[in-house]
CHARMM internal coordinates of N, CA and C (Angstrom, degrees):
IC EDIT
DIST 1 N 1 CA 1.4419
DIST 1 CA 1 C 1.5278
ANGL 1 N 1 CA 1 C 111.71
DIST 1 C 2 N 1.3233
ANGL 1 CA 1 C 2 N 116.80
DIHE 1 N 1 CA 1 C 2 N -34.49
DIST 2 N 2 CA 1.4625
ANGL 1 C 2 N 2 CA 119.73
DIHE 1 CA 1 C 2 N 2 CA -179.17
DIST 2 CA 2 C 1.5245
ANGL 2 N 2 CA 2 C 111.45
DIHE 1 C 2 N 2 CA 2 C -68.22
DIST 2 C 3 N 1.3243
ANGL 2 CA 2 C 3 N 117.40
DIHE 2 N 2 CA 2 C 3 N -31.79
DIST 3 N 3 CA 1.4639
ANGL 2 C 3 N 3 CA 119.89
DIHE 2 CA 2 C 3 N 3 CA 178.75
DIST 3 CA 3 C 1.5190
ANGL 3 N 3 CA 3 C 111.01
DIHE 2 C 3 N 3 CA 3 C -68.26
DIST 3 C 4 N 1.3118
ANGL 3 CA 3 C 4 N 117.03
DIHE 3 N 3 CA 3 C 4 N -35.57
DIST 4 N 4 CA 1.4664
ANGL 3 C 4 N 4 CA 121.12
DIHE 3 CA 3 C 4 N 4 CA 177.64
DIST 4 CA 4 C 1.5262
ANGL 4 N 4 CA 4 C 109.74
DIHE 3 C 4 N 4 CA 4 C -66.09
DIST 4 C 5 N 1.3045
ANGL 4 CA 4 C 5 N 117.30
DIHE 4 N 4 CA 4 C 5 N -42.08
DIST 5 N 5 CA 1.4608
ANGL 4 C 5 N 5 CA 121.26
DIHE 4 CA 4 C 5 N 5 CA 177.58
DIST 5 CA 5 C 1.5224
ANGL 5 N 5 CA 5 C 111.26
DIHE 4 C 5 N 5 CA 5 C -65.64
DIST 5 C 6 N 1.3278
ANGL 5 CA 5 C 6 N 116.57
DIHE 5 N 5 CA 5 C 6 N -38.12
DIST 6 N 6 CA 1.4625
ANGL 5 C 6 N 6 CA 120.68
DIHE 5 CA 5 C 6 N 6 CA 179.81
DIST 6 CA 6 C 1.5258
ANGL 6 N 6 CA 6 C 111.41
DIHE 5 C 6 N 6 CA 6 C -63.26
DIST 6 C 7 N 1.3132
ANGL 6 CA 6 C 7 N 116.84
DIHE 6 N 6 CA 6 C 7 N -37.19
DIST 7 N 7 CA 1.4656
ANGL 6 C 7 N 7 CA 120.71
DIHE 6 CA 6 C 7 N 7 CA 178.77
DIST 7 CA 7 C 1.5230
ANGL 7 N 7 CA 7 C 110.10
DIHE 6 C 7 N 7 CA 7 C -60.49
DIST 7 C 8 N 1.3175
ANGL 7 CA 7 C 8 N 117.09
DIHE 7 N 7 CA 7 C 8 N -41.65
DIST 8 N 8 CA 1.4514
ANGL 7 C 8 N 8 CA 120.98
DIHE 7 CA 7 C 8 N 8 CA 179.71
DIST 8 CA 8 C 1.5159
ANGL 8 N 8 CA 8 C 113.72
DIHE 7 C 8 N 8 CA 8 C -66.41
DIST 8 C 9 N 1.3121
ANGL 8 CA 8 C 9 N 116.78
DIHE 8 N 8 CA 8 C 9 N -27.16
DIST 9 N 9 CA 1.4664
ANGL 8 C 9 N 9 CA 120.83
DIHE 8 CA 8 C 9 N 9 CA -178.69
DIST 9 CA 9 C 1.5195
ANGL 9 N 9 CA 9 C 114.03
DIHE 8 C 9 N 9 CA 9 C -89.17
DIST 9 C 10 N 1.3222
ANGL 9 CA 9 C 10 N 117.63
DIHE 9 N 9 CA 9 C 10 N -17.53
DIST 10 N 10 CA 1.4655
ANGL 9 C 10 N 10 CA 120.34
DIHE 9 CA 9 C 10 N 10 CA -175.09
DIST 10 CA 10 C 1.5223
ANGL 10 N 10 CA 10 C 112.92
DIHE 9 C 10 N 10 CA 10 C -60.72
DIST 10 C 11 N 1.3162
ANGL 10 CA 10 C 11 N 118.10
DIHE 10 N 10 CA 10 C 11 N -41.91
DIST 11 N 11 CA 1.4692
ANGL 10 C 11 N 11 CA 119.24
DIHE 10 CA 10 C 11 N 11 CA -178.01
DIST 11 CA 11 C 1.5253
ANGL 11 N 11 CA 11 C 111.23
DIHE 10 C 11 N 11 CA 11 C -67.10
DIST 11 C 12 N 1.3216
ANGL 11 CA 11 C 12 N 117.88
DIHE 11 N 11 CA 11 C 12 N -35.07
DIST 12 N 12 CA 1.4696
ANGL 11 C 12 N 12 CA 121.04
DIHE 11 CA 11 C 12 N 12 CA 177.78
DIST 12 CA 12 C 1.5283
ANGL 12 N 12 CA 12 C 111.36
DIHE 11 C 12 N 12 CA 12 C -70.08
DIST 12 C 13 N 1.3029
ANGL 12 CA 12 C 13 N 115.94
DIHE 12 N 12 CA 12 C 13 N -41.35
DIST 13 N 13 CA 1.4625
ANGL 12 C 13 N 13 CA 120.47
DIHE 12 CA 12 C 13 N 13 CA -176.19
DIST 13 CA 13 C 1.5229
ANGL 13 N 13 CA 13 C 112.85
DIHE 12 C 13 N 13 CA 13 C -79.66
DIST 13 C 14 N 1.3183
ANGL 13 CA 13 C 14 N 117.79
DIHE 13 N 13 CA 13 C 14 N -23.72
DIST 14 N 14 CA 1.4665
ANGL 13 C 14 N 14 CA 120.73
DIHE 13 CA 13 C 14 N 14 CA -174.67
DIST 14 CA 14 C 1.5262
ANGL 14 N 14 CA 14 C 112.07
DIHE 13 C 14 N 14 CA 14 C -60.05
DIST 14 C 15 N 1.2962
ANGL 14 CA 14 C 15 N 117.31
DIHE 14 N 14 CA 14 C 15 N -45.31
DIST 15 N 15 CA 1.4626
ANGL 14 C 15 N 15 CA 119.85
DIHE 14 CA 14 C 15 N 15 CA -176.21
DIST 15 CA 15 C 1.5313
ANGL 15 N 15 CA 15 C 111.96
DIHE 14 C 15 N 15 CA 15 C -66.01
DIST 15 C 16 N 1.3215
ANGL 15 CA 15 C 16 N 118.00
DIHE 15 N 15 CA 15 C 16 N -20.31
DIST 16 N 16 CA 1.4620
ANGL 15 C 16 N 16 CA 122.26
DIHE 15 CA 15 C 16 N 16 CA -179.62
DIST 16 CA 16 C 1.5270
ANGL 16 N 16 CA 16 C 112.81
DIHE 15 C 16 N 16 CA 16 C -104.17
DIST 16 C 17 N 1.3161
ANGL 16 CA 16 C 17 N 116.67
DIHE 16 N 16 CA 16 C 17 N 5.96
DIST 17 N 17 CA 1.4646
ANGL 16 C 17 N 17 CA 119.86
DIHE 16 CA 16 C 17 N 17 CA -171.03
DIST 17 CA 17 C 1.5265
ANGL 17 N 17 CA 17 C 114.61
DIHE 16 C 17 N 17 CA 17 C -82.41
DIST 17 C 18 N 1.3154
ANGL 17 CA 17 C 18 N 118.18
DIHE 17 N 17 CA 17 C 18 N -12.24
DIST 18 N 18 CA 1.4615
ANGL 17 C 18 N 18 CA 121.06
DIHE 17 CA 17 C 18 N 18 CA 175.96
DIST 18 CA 18 C 1.5089
ANGL 18 N 18 CA 18 C 113.16
DIHE 17 C 18 N 18 CA 18 C 59.00
DIST 18 C 19 N 1.3276
ANGL 18 CA 18 C 19 N 116.64
DIHE 18 N 18 CA 18 C 19 N -118.79
DIST 19 N 19 CA 1.4593
ANGL 18 C 19 N 19 CA 120.47
DIHE 18 CA 18 C 19 N 19 CA -175.88
DIST 19 CA 19 C 1.5281
ANGL 19 N 19 CA 19 C 113.39
DIHE 18 C 19 N 19 CA 19 C -77.86
DIST 19 C 20 N 1.3231
ANGL 19 CA 19 C 20 N 117.68
DIHE 19 N 19 CA 19 C 20 N -2.13
DIST 20 N 20 CA 1.4649
ANGL 19 C 20 N 20 CA 121.40
DIHE 19 CA 19 C 20 N 20 CA -179.57
DIST 20 CA 20 C 1.5242
ANGL 20 N 20 CA 20 C 113.07
DIHE 19 C 20 N 20 CA 20 C -98.22
DIST 20 C 21 N 1.3229
ANGL 20 CA 20 C 21 N 117.40
DIHE 20 N 20 CA 20 C 21 N 11.95
DIST 21 N 21 CA 1.4626
ANGL 20 C 21 N 21 CA 120.66
DIHE 20 CA 20 C 21 N 21 CA -177.44
DIST 21 CA 21 C 1.5199
ANGL 21 N 21 CA 21 C 112.19
DIHE 20 C 21 N 21 CA 21 C -59.41
DIST 21 C 22 N 1.3167
ANGL 21 CA 21 C 22 N 117.09
DIHE 21 N 21 CA 21 C 22 N -38.54
DIST 22 N 22 CA 1.4643
ANGL 21 C 22 N 22 CA 120.13
DIHE 21 CA 21 C 22 N 22 CA -179.98
DIST 22 CA 22 C 1.5271
ANGL 22 N 22 CA 22 C 110.91
DIHE 21 C 22 N 22 CA 22 C -63.69
DIST 22 C 23 N 1.3212
ANGL 22 CA 22 C 23 N 117.09
DIHE 22 N 22 CA 22 C 23 N -39.11
DIST 23 N 23 CA 1.4650
ANGL 22 C 23 N 23 CA 120.76
DIHE 22 CA 22 C 23 N 23 CA 178.17
DIST 23 CA 23 C 1.5317
ANGL 23 N 23 CA 23 C 111.10
DIHE 22 C 23 N 23 CA 23 C -66.80
DIST 23 C 24 N 1.3307
ANGL 23 CA 23 C 24 N 117.19
DIHE 23 N 23 CA 23 C 24 N -37.30
DIST 24 N 24 CA 1.4571
ANGL 23 C 24 N 24 CA 120.99
DIHE 23 CA 23 C 24 N 24 CA 177.38
DIST 24 CA 24 C 1.5300
ANGL 24 N 24 CA 24 C 110.35
DIHE 23 C 24 N 24 CA 24 C -64.07
DIST 24 C 25 N 1.3358
ANGL 24 CA 24 C 25 N 116.42
DIHE 24 N 24 CA 24 C 25 N -43.77
DIST 25 N 25 CA 1.4684
ANGL 24 C 25 N 25 CA 119.68
DIHE 24 CA 24 C 25 N 25 CA 178.39
DIST 25 CA 25 C 1.5184
ANGL 25 N 25 CA 25 C 110.73
DIHE 24 C 25 N 25 CA 25 C -63.72
DIST 25 C 26 N 1.3132
ANGL 25 CA 25 C 26 N 117.13
DIHE 25 N 25 CA 25 C 26 N -42.08
DIST 26 N 26 CA 1.4614
ANGL 25 C 26 N 26 CA 121.09
DIHE 25 CA 25 C 26 N 26 CA 179.46
DIST 26 CA 26 C 1.5211
ANGL 26 N 26 CA 26 C 110.89
DIHE 25 C 26 N 26 CA 26 C -62.94
DIST 26 C 27 N 1.3082
ANGL 26 CA 26 C 27 N 117.42
DIHE 26 N 26 CA 26 C 27 N -40.23
DIST 27 N 27 CA 1.4660
ANGL 26 C 27 N 27 CA 120.70
DIHE 26 CA 26 C 27 N 27 CA 178.85
DIST 27 CA 27 C 1.5274
ANGL 27 N 27 CA 27 C 110.83
DIHE 26 C 27 N 27 CA 27 C -66.58
DIST 27 C 28 N 1.3373
ANGL 27 CA 27 C 28 N 116.43
DIHE 27 N 27 CA 27 C 28 N -40.48
DIST 28 N 28 CA 1.4638
ANGL 27 C 28 N 28 CA 119.89
DIHE 27 CA 27 C 28 N 28 CA 177.79
DIST 28 CA 28 C 1.5292
ANGL 28 N 28 CA 28 C 110.65
DIHE 27 C 28 N 28 CA 28 C -62.37
DIST 28 C 29 N 1.3207
ANGL 28 CA 28 C 29 N 116.65
DIHE 28 N 28 CA 28 C 29 N -43.92
DIST 29 N 29 CA 1.4656
ANGL 28 C 29 N 29 CA 120.12
DIHE 28 CA 28 C 29 N 29 CA 178.82
DIST 29 CA 29 C 1.5195
ANGL 29 N 29 CA 29 C 110.49
DIHE 28 C 29 N 29 CA 29 C -65.01
DIST 29 C 30 N 1.3195
ANGL 29 CA 29 C 30 N 116.87
DIHE 29 N 29 CA 29 C 30 N -38.82
DIST 30 N 30 CA 1.4688
ANGL 29 C 30 N 30 CA 120.93
DIHE 29 CA 29 C 30 N 30 CA 176.80
DIST 30 CA 30 C 1.5236
ANGL 30 N 30 CA 30 C 110.53
DIHE 29 C 30 N 30 CA 30 C -60.84
DIST 30 C 31 N 1.3230
ANGL 30 CA 30 C 31 N 116.93
DIHE 30 N 30 CA 30 C 31 N -42.34
DIST 31 N 31 CA 1.4601
ANGL 30 C 31 N 31 CA 120.45
DIHE 30 CA 30 C 31 N 31 CA 179.37
DIST 31 CA 31 C 1.5259
ANGL 31 N 31 CA 31 C 111.38
DIHE 30 C 31 N 31 CA 31 C -69.44
DIST 31 C 32 N 1.3215
ANGL 31 CA 31 C 32 N 118.09
DIHE 31 N 31 CA 31 C 32 N -28.25
DIST 32 N 32 CA 1.4704
ANGL 31 C 32 N 32 CA 121.19
DIHE 31 CA 31 C 32 N 32 CA 175.98
DIST 32 CA 32 C 1.5280
ANGL 32 N 32 CA 32 C 111.44
DIHE 31 C 32 N 32 CA 32 C -67.24
DIST 32 C 33 N 1.3258
ANGL 32 CA 32 C 33 N 117.14
DIHE 32 N 32 CA 32 C 33 N -26.53
DIST 33 N 33 CA 1.4660
ANGL 32 C 33 N 33 CA 121.69
DIHE 32 CA 32 C 33 N 33 CA -179.74
DIST 33 CA 33 C 1.5327
ANGL 33 N 33 CA 33 C 112.32
DIHE 32 C 33 N 33 CA 33 C -98.54
DIST 33 C 34 N 1.2942
ANGL 33 CA 33 C 34 N 116.56
DIHE 33 N 33 CA 33 C 34 N 9.63
DIST 34 N 34 CA 1.4778
ANGL 33 C 34 N 34 CA 122.09
DIHE 33 CA 33 C 34 N 34 CA -179.56
DIST 34 CA 34 C 1.5299
ANGL 34 N 34 CA 34 C 109.57
DIHE 33 C 34 N 34 CA 34 C -59.31
DIST 34 C 35 N 1.3165
ANGL 34 CA 34 C 35 N 116.37
DIHE 34 N 34 CA 34 C 35 N 144.98
DIST 35 N 35 CA 1.4635
ANGL 34 C 35 N 35 CA 119.91
DIHE 34 CA 34 C 35 N 35 CA -179.37
DIST 35 CA 35 C 1.5292
ANGL 35 N 35 CA 35 C 112.95
DIHE 34 C 35 N 35 CA 35 C -76.95
DIST 35 C 36 N 1.3164
ANGL 35 CA 35 C 36 N 117.47
DIHE 35 N 35 CA 35 C 36 N -20.04
DIST 36 N 36 CA 1.4580
ANGL 35 C 36 N 36 CA 121.04
DIHE 35 CA 35 C 36 N 36 CA 179.63
DIST 36 CA 36 C 1.5304
ANGL 36 N 36 CA 36 C 109.87
DIHE 35 C 36 N 36 CA 36 C -79.26
DIST 36 C 37 N 1.3313
ANGL 36 CA 36 C 37 N 117.99
DIHE 36 N 36 CA 36 C 37 N 121.06
DIST 37 N 37 CA 1.4641
ANGL 36 C 37 N 37 CA 120.86
DIHE 36 CA 36 C 37 N 37 CA -176.28
DIST 37 CA 37 C 1.5293
ANGL 37 N 37 CA 37 C 114.60
DIHE 36 C 37 N 37 CA 37 C -59.88
DIST 37 C 38 N 1.3123
ANGL 37 CA 37 C 38 N 117.65
DIHE 37 N 37 CA 37 C 38 N -34.53
DIST 38 N 38 CA 1.4638
ANGL 37 C 38 N 38 CA 119.76
DIHE 37 CA 37 C 38 N 38 CA -177.70
DIST 38 CA 38 C 1.5339
ANGL 38 N 38 CA 38 C 111.20
DIHE 37 C 38 N 38 CA 38 C -68.58
DIST 38 C 39 N 1.3185
ANGL 38 CA 38 C 39 N 117.48
DIHE 38 N 38 CA 38 C 39 N -31.22
DIST 39 N 39 CA 1.4679
ANGL 38 C 39 N 39 CA 120.97
DIHE 38 CA 38 C 39 N 39 CA 176.84
DIST 39 CA 39 C 1.5264
ANGL 39 N 39 CA 39 C 109.51
DIHE 38 C 39 N 39 CA 39 C -71.63
DIST 39 C 40 N 1.3203
ANGL 39 CA 39 C 40 N 117.00
DIHE 39 N 39 CA 39 C 40 N -42.82
DIST 40 N 40 CA 1.4699
ANGL 39 C 40 N 40 CA 119.82
DIHE 39 CA 39 C 40 N 40 CA 176.58
DIST 40 CA 40 C 1.5244
ANGL 40 N 40 CA 40 C 111.38
DIHE 39 C 40 N 40 CA 40 C -62.51
DIST 40 C 41 N 1.3135
ANGL 40 CA 40 C 41 N 117.17
DIHE 40 N 40 CA 40 C 41 N -37.25
DIST 41 N 41 CA 1.4605
ANGL 40 C 41 N 41 CA 121.13
DIHE 40 CA 40 C 41 N 41 CA 177.21
DIST 41 CA 41 C 1.5253
ANGL 41 N 41 CA 41 C 110.50
DIHE 40 C 41 N 41 CA 41 C -64.38
DIST 41 C 42 N 1.3151
ANGL 41 CA 41 C 42 N 117.40
DIHE 41 N 41 CA 41 C 42 N -40.32
DIST 42 N 42 CA 1.4645
ANGL 41 C 42 N 42 CA 121.35
DIHE 41 CA 41 C 42 N 42 CA 178.87
DIST 42 CA 42 C 1.5282
ANGL 42 N 42 CA 42 C 110.73
DIHE 41 C 42 N 42 CA 42 C -65.57
DIST 42 C 43 N 1.3242
ANGL 42 CA 42 C 43 N 117.41
DIHE 42 N 42 CA 42 C 43 N -38.63
DIST 43 N 43 CA 1.4652
ANGL 42 C 43 N 43 CA 119.45
DIHE 42 CA 42 C 43 N 43 CA 178.52
DIST 43 CA 43 C 1.5213
ANGL 43 N 43 CA 43 C 110.94
DIHE 42 C 43 N 43 CA 43 C -68.54
DIST 43 C 44 N 1.3195
ANGL 43 CA 43 C 44 N 116.68
DIHE 43 N 43 CA 43 C 44 N -39.02
DIST 44 N 44 CA 1.4668
ANGL 43 C 44 N 44 CA 119.78
DIHE 43 CA 43 C 44 N 44 CA 177.78
DIST 44 CA 44 C 1.5242
ANGL 44 N 44 CA 44 C 110.50
DIHE 43 C 44 N 44 CA 44 C -64.56
DIST 44 C 45 N 1.3134
ANGL 44 CA 44 C 45 N 116.10
DIHE 44 N 44 CA 44 C 45 N -36.85
DIST 45 N 45 CA 1.4629
ANGL 44 C 45 N 45 CA 120.90
DIHE 44 CA 44 C 45 N 45 CA 179.44
DIST 45 CA 45 C 1.5319
ANGL 45 N 45 CA 45 C 111.51
DIHE 44 C 45 N 45 CA 45 C -67.89
DIST 45 C 46 N 1.3205
ANGL 45 CA 45 C 46 N 117.91
DIHE 45 N 45 CA 45 C 46 N -34.18
DIST 46 N 46 CA 1.4624
ANGL 45 C 46 N 46 CA 122.82
DIHE 45 CA 45 C 46 N 46 CA -178.69
DIST 46 CA 46 C 1.5280
ANGL 46 N 46 CA 46 C 112.88
DIHE 45 C 46 N 46 CA 46 C -91.15
DIST 46 C 47 N 1.3190
ANGL 46 CA 46 C 47 N 117.62
DIHE 46 N 46 CA 46 C 47 N -0.12
DIST 47 N 47 CA 1.4625
ANGL 46 C 47 N 47 CA 121.21
DIHE 46 CA 46 C 47 N 47 CA -176.79
DIST 47 CA 47 C 1.5288
ANGL 47 N 47 CA 47 C 111.69
DIHE 46 C 47 N 47 CA 47 C -56.89
DIST 47 C 48 N 1.3012
ANGL 47 CA 47 C 48 N 118.49
DIHE 47 N 47 CA 47 C 48 N -42.05
DIST 48 N 48 CA 1.4590
ANGL 47 C 48 N 48 CA 121.56
DIHE 47 CA 47 C 48 N 48 CA 179.66
DIST 48 CA 48 C 1.5140
ANGL 48 N 48 CA 48 C 112.31
DIHE 47 C 48 N 48 CA 48 C -63.42
DIST 48 C 49 N 1.3085
ANGL 48 CA 48 C 49 N 116.79
DIHE 48 N 48 CA 48 C 49 N -40.58
DIST 49 N 49 CA 1.4641
ANGL 48 C 49 N 49 CA 121.50
DIHE 48 CA 48 C 49 N 49 CA 179.70
DIST 49 CA 49 C 1.5257
ANGL 49 N 49 CA 49 C 111.34
DIHE 48 C 49 N 49 CA 49 C -64.82
DIST 49 C 50 N 1.3147
ANGL 49 CA 49 C 50 N 116.50
DIHE 49 N 49 CA 49 C 50 N -44.37
DIST 50 N 50 CA 1.4642
ANGL 49 C 50 N 50 CA 119.81
DIHE 49 CA 49 C 50 N 50 CA -178.69
DIST 50 CA 50 C 1.5247
ANGL 50 N 50 CA 50 C 110.34
DIHE 49 C 50 N 50 CA 50 C -69.70
DIST 50 C 51 N 1.3183
ANGL 50 CA 50 C 51 N 117.56
DIHE 50 N 50 CA 50 C 51 N -33.96
DIST 51 N 51 CA 1.4733
ANGL 50 C 51 N 51 CA 120.49
DIHE 50 CA 50 C 51 N 51 CA 179.55
DIST 51 CA 51 C 1.5270
ANGL 51 N 51 CA 51 C 111.88
DIHE 50 C 51 N 51 CA 51 C -67.53
DIST 51 C 52 N 1.2973
ANGL 51 CA 51 C 52 N 117.64
DIHE 51 N 51 CA 51 C 52 N -27.05
DIST 52 N 52 CA 1.4623
ANGL 51 C 52 N 52 CA 120.46
DIHE 51 CA 51 C 52 N 52 CA 179.00
DIST 52 CA 52 C 1.5232
ANGL 52 N 52 CA 52 C 112.60
DIHE 51 C 52 N 52 CA 52 C -70.83
DIST 52 C 53 N 1.3048
ANGL 52 CA 52 C 53 N 118.08
DIHE 52 N 52 CA 52 C 53 N -26.50
DIST 53 N 53 CA 1.4661
ANGL 52 C 53 N 53 CA 120.79
DIHE 52 CA 52 C 53 N 53 CA -177.38
DIST 53 CA 53 C 1.5278
ANGL 53 N 53 CA 53 C 113.34
DIHE 52 C 53 N 53 CA 53 C -101.92
DIST 53 C 54 N 1.3250
ANGL 53 CA 53 C 54 N 118.06
DIHE 53 N 53 CA 53 C 54 N -10.07
DIST 54 N 54 CA 1.4605
ANGL 53 C 54 N 54 CA 121.52
DIHE 53 CA 53 C 54 N 54 CA -179.94
DIST 54 CA 54 C 1.5188
ANGL 54 N 54 CA 54 C 111.93
DIHE 53 C 54 N 54 CA 54 C -77.96
DIST 54 C 55 N 1.3162
ANGL 54 CA 54 C 55 N 115.19
DIHE 54 N 54 CA 54 C 55 N 152.15
DIST 55 N 55 CA 1.4521
ANGL 54 C 55 N 55 CA 121.14
DIHE 54 CA 54 C 55 N 55 CA 172.09
DIST 55 CA 55 C 1.5321
ANGL 55 N 55 CA 55 C 108.32
DIHE 54 C 55 N 55 CA 55 C -76.18
DIST 55 C 56 N 1.3158
ANGL 55 CA 55 C 56 N 116.50
DIHE 55 N 55 CA 55 C 56 N 163.18
DIST 56 N 56 CA 1.4638
ANGL 55 C 56 N 56 CA 120.76
DIHE 55 CA 55 C 56 N 56 CA -173.72
DIST 56 CA 56 C 1.5372
ANGL 56 N 56 CA 56 C 113.31
DIHE 55 C 56 N 56 CA 56 C -62.37
DIST 56 C 57 N 1.3124
ANGL 56 CA 56 C 57 N 117.41
DIHE 56 N 56 CA 56 C 57 N -47.99
DIST 57 N 57 CA 1.4648
ANGL 56 C 57 N 57 CA 120.26
DIHE 56 CA 56 C 57 N 57 CA -175.64
DIST 57 CA 57 C 1.5282
ANGL 57 N 57 CA 57 C 113.04
DIHE 56 C 57 N 57 CA 57 C -61.21
DIST 57 C 58 N 1.3353
ANGL 57 CA 57 C 58 N 119.20
DIHE 57 N 57 CA 57 C 58 N -50.47
DIST 58 N 58 CA 1.4688
ANGL 57 C 58 N 58 CA 118.51
DIHE 57 CA 57 C 58 N 58 CA 177.81
DIST 58 CA 58 C 1.5267
ANGL 58 N 58 CA 58 C 112.41
DIHE 57 C 58 N 58 CA 58 C -65.04
DIST 58 C 59 N 1.3105
ANGL 58 CA 58 C 59 N 115.77
DIHE 58 N 58 CA 58 C 59 N -30.70
DIST 59 N 59 CA 1.4666
ANGL 58 C 59 N 59 CA 119.32
DIHE 58 CA 58 C 59 N 59 CA 178.90
DIST 59 CA 59 C 1.5234
ANGL 59 N 59 CA 59 C 110.27
DIHE 58 C 59 N 59 CA 59 C -62.94
DIST 59 C 60 N 1.3143
ANGL 59 CA 59 C 60 N 116.06
DIHE 59 N 59 CA 59 C 60 N -49.08
DIST 60 N 60 CA 1.4690
ANGL 59 C 60 N 60 CA 120.89
DIHE 59 CA 59 C 60 N 60 CA -177.74
DIST 60 CA 60 C 1.5263
ANGL 60 N 60 CA 60 C 111.29
DIHE 59 C 60 N 60 CA 60 C -71.86
DIST 60 C 61 N 1.3247
ANGL 60 CA 60 C 61 N 117.16
DIHE 60 N 60 CA 60 C 61 N -43.24
DIST 61 N 61 CA 1.4681
ANGL 60 C 61 N 61 CA 120.36
DIHE 60 CA 60 C 61 N 61 CA -174.07
DIST 61 CA 61 C 1.5227
ANGL 61 N 61 CA 61 C 114.15
DIHE 60 C 61 N 61 CA 61 C -80.41
DIST 61 C 62 N 1.3224
ANGL 61 CA 61 C 62 N 117.69
DIHE 61 N 61 CA 61 C 62 N -35.70
DIST 62 N 62 CA 1.4658
ANGL 61 C 62 N 62 CA 120.61
DIHE 61 CA 61 C 62 N 62 CA -173.10
DIST 62 CA 62 C 1.5287
ANGL 62 N 62 CA 62 C 113.54
DIHE 61 C 62 N 62 CA 62 C -104.10
DIST 62 C 63 N 1.3093
ANGL 62 CA 62 C 63 N 116.49
DIHE 62 N 62 CA 62 C 63 N -47.73
DIST 63 N 63 CA 1.4637
ANGL 62 C 63 N 63 CA 120.14
DIHE 62 CA 62 C 63 N 63 CA -169.76
DIST 63 CA 63 C 1.5278
ANGL 63 N 63 CA 63 C 112.96
DIHE 62 C 63 N 63 CA 63 C -86.22
DIST 63 C 64 N 1.3131
ANGL 63 CA 63 C 64 N 117.97
DIHE 63 N 63 CA 63 C 64 N -36.97
DIST 64 N 64 CA 1.4618
ANGL 63 C 64 N 64 CA 120.44
DIHE 63 CA 63 C 64 N 64 CA -178.36
DIST 64 CA 64 C 1.5344
ANGL 64 N 64 CA 64 C 112.93
DIHE 63 C 64 N 64 CA 64 C -59.34
DIST 64 C 65 N 1.3402
ANGL 64 CA 64 C 65 N 119.93
DIHE 64 N 64 CA 64 C 65 N -44.37
DIST 65 N 65 CA 1.4737
ANGL 64 C 65 N 65 CA 118.60
DIHE 64 CA 64 C 65 N 65 CA 175.88
DIST 65 CA 65 C 1.5281
ANGL 65 N 65 CA 65 C 113.10
DIHE 64 C 65 N 65 CA 65 C -61.82
DIST 65 C 66 N 1.3148
ANGL 65 CA 65 C 66 N 116.60
DIHE 65 N 65 CA 65 C 66 N -36.19
DIST 66 N 66 CA 1.4669
ANGL 65 C 66 N 66 CA 120.01
DIHE 65 CA 65 C 66 N 66 CA 178.59
DIST 66 CA 66 C 1.5341
ANGL 66 N 66 CA 66 C 110.01
DIHE 65 C 66 N 66 CA 66 C -68.50
DIST 66 C 67 N 1.3268
ANGL 66 CA 66 C 67 N 116.27
DIHE 66 N 66 CA 66 C 67 N -38.73
DIST 67 N 67 CA 1.4585
ANGL 66 C 67 N 67 CA 120.40
DIHE 66 CA 66 C 67 N 67 CA 177.27
DIST 67 CA 67 C 1.5324
ANGL 67 N 67 CA 67 C 110.84
DIHE 66 C 67 N 67 CA 67 C -60.44
DIST 67 C 68 N 1.3093
ANGL 67 CA 67 C 68 N 115.98
DIHE 67 N 67 CA 67 C 68 N -44.45
DIST 68 N 68 CA 1.4616
ANGL 67 C 68 N 68 CA 119.75
DIHE 67 CA 67 C 68 N 68 CA 178.95
DIST 68 CA 68 C 1.5183
ANGL 68 N 68 CA 68 C 111.21
DIHE 67 C 68 N 68 CA 68 C -61.54
DIST 68 C 69 N 1.3186
ANGL 68 CA 68 C 69 N 116.46
DIHE 68 N 68 CA 68 C 69 N -38.52
DIST 69 N 69 CA 1.4546
ANGL 68 C 69 N 69 CA 120.09
DIHE 68 CA 68 C 69 N 69 CA 179.44
DIST 69 CA 69 C 1.5389
ANGL 69 N 69 CA 69 C 111.52
DIHE 68 C 69 N 69 CA 69 C -67.70
DIST 69 C 70 N 1.3305
ANGL 69 CA 69 C 70 N 116.37
DIHE 69 N 69 CA 69 C 70 N -40.53
DIST 70 N 70 CA 1.4647
ANGL 69 C 70 N 70 CA 119.88
DIHE 69 CA 69 C 70 N 70 CA 179.50
DIST 70 CA 70 C 1.5227
ANGL 70 N 70 CA 70 C 111.82
DIHE 69 C 70 N 70 CA 70 C -69.60
DIST 70 C 71 N 1.3367
ANGL 70 CA 70 C 71 N 115.97
DIHE 70 N 70 CA 70 C 71 N -34.23
DIST 71 N 71 CA 1.4659
ANGL 70 C 71 N 71 CA 119.71
DIHE 70 CA 70 C 71 N 71 CA -178.93
DIST 71 CA 71 C 1.5037
ANGL 71 N 71 CA 71 C 109.57
DIHE 70 C 71 N 71 CA 71 C -71.26
END
COOR INIT
IC SEED 1 N 1 CA 1 C
IC BUILD
């Protein structure tokens, strides 16, 4: 349950994370590959929110391949 809640908070915290942005992206990608289906569903649901706050390069290089895999 805590992982599902964390997914919802990542997009809010990302813009304020400063030098920890890479760790936030890595955690989001890790949660996208989670074996529990409900966690993967939560990440897919929050994908739009996280994409709005990401910079272009990490969006294209990191998140887009994960999106294709989830879709």
